[in-house]
C-alpha positions in Angstrom: 6.8 -20.3 -3.3 8.4 -19.0 -6.4 5.8 -20.8 -8.5 3.1 -18.6 -6.9 5.2 -15.5 -7.6 5.7 -16.5 -11.2 2.0 -17.3 -11.6 1.1 -13.9 -10.0 3.3 -12.0 -12.4 2.1 -14.0 -15.4 -1.5 -13.1 -14.6 -0.8 -9.5 -13.5 0.5 -8.6 -16.9 -2.8 -9.8 -18.4 -5.3 -8.4 -15.9 -3.4 -5.3 -14.7 -4.5 -5.4 -11.1 -2.9 -6.8 -8.0 -6.2 -8.0 -6.7 -7.1 -9.8 -9.9 -3.7 -11.4 -10.3 -3.5 -12.4 -6.6 -6.9 -14.1 -6.9 -5.9 -15.9 -10.1 -2.6 -17.1 -8.5 -4.4 -18.3 -5.4 -2.8 -15.8 -3.0 -4.0 -12.9 -1.0 -3.1 -9.3 -1.8 -1.5 -9.1 1.6 0.8 -11.9 0.6 1.8 -10.0 -2.6 2.6 -6.9 -0.6 4.6 -9.0 1.8 6.6 -10.4 -1.1 7.2 -6.8 -2.3 8.5 -5.8 1.1 10.7 -8.8 1.8 11.9 -10.0 -1.6 14.0 -7.5 -3.6 14.2 -9.8 -6.6 10.4 -10.2 -6.7 10.0 -6.4 -6.3 12.3 -5.8 -9.3 10.3 -8.3 -11.4 7.1 -6.7 -10.3 8.2 -3.3 -11.3 9.3 -4.6 -14.7 5.9 -6.3 -15.1 4.2 -3.1 -14.0 5.8 -1.3 -16.8 4.6 -3.9 -19.2 1.0 -3.4 -17.8 1.4 0.3 -18.4 2.6 -0.3 -22.0 -0.4 -2.6 -22.6 -2.8 0.0 -21.3 -1.2 2.7 -23.4 -1.4 0.5 -26.5 -5.2 -0.1 -25.9 -5.7 3.6 -25.2 -4.0 4.5 -28.4 -6.0 1.9 -30.3 -9.3 3.3 -28.9 -8.3 6.9 -29.5 -7.2 6.3 -33.1 -10.5 4.5 -33.8 -12.4 7.6 -32.6 -13.8 5.8 -29.6 -12.6 8.3 -27.0 -11.6 12.0 -27.4 -10.7 12.0 -23.7 -8.1 9.2 -24.2 -6.7 11.0 -27.2 -6.3 14.2 -25.2 -4.5 12.4 -22.3 -2.3 10.5 -24.7 -1.2 13.7 -26.5 -0.5 15.4 -23.1 1.6 12.4 -22.1 3.4 11.9 -25.4 3.9 15.5 -26.4 3.8 17.5 -23.1 5.7 20.4 -24.6 2.9 21.0 -27.0 -0.3 19.7 -25.2 0.3 20.1 -21.4 -1.8 22.4 -19.4 -0.1 25.8 -19.5 0.4 28.4 -16.8 2.5 31.4 -17.8 3.3 33.3 -14.7 5.3 36.4 -15.0 6.2 39.0 -12.4 8.5 41.9 -12.0 10.0 43.7 -9.2 13.3 43.9 -7.4 14.9 42.9 -4.1 13.9 46.2 -2.5 10.3 46.1 -3.6 9.1 42.5 -3.4 5.8 41.5 -4.8 3.0 40.8 -2.3 0.5 38.1 -3.2 -3.0 38.3 -1.6 -5.6 35.6 -2.0 -8.9 37.3 -2.7 -12.0 35.3 -1.7 -14.7 34.7 -4.3 -17.6 37.2 -4.4 -20.5 36.4 -2.0 -23.2 34.2 -3.6 -20.9 32.6 -6.1 
């Protein structure tokens, strides 16, 4: 049975999906999830391989973004790699004290909008 697990992980790192790797290894997705629930060693190996999949995807995304093939990828990569500079920002400030708390009221949008 370990041969099937090894084959699944070998294919998973290449294709990046559980369904694709399961099919290539000749097992069902349900079997893979059973292994994950019942075999802590396999689960650990899967999580390690999953990080490799993420690294591979990131490398491809960087390659495409650097080649000018996708501004969207470039934006997401910058947000992930430099969140302090490129993350979505919300600057919420309030004032008040314990005796005069601030009351927030949600205002519905205008009719017809």
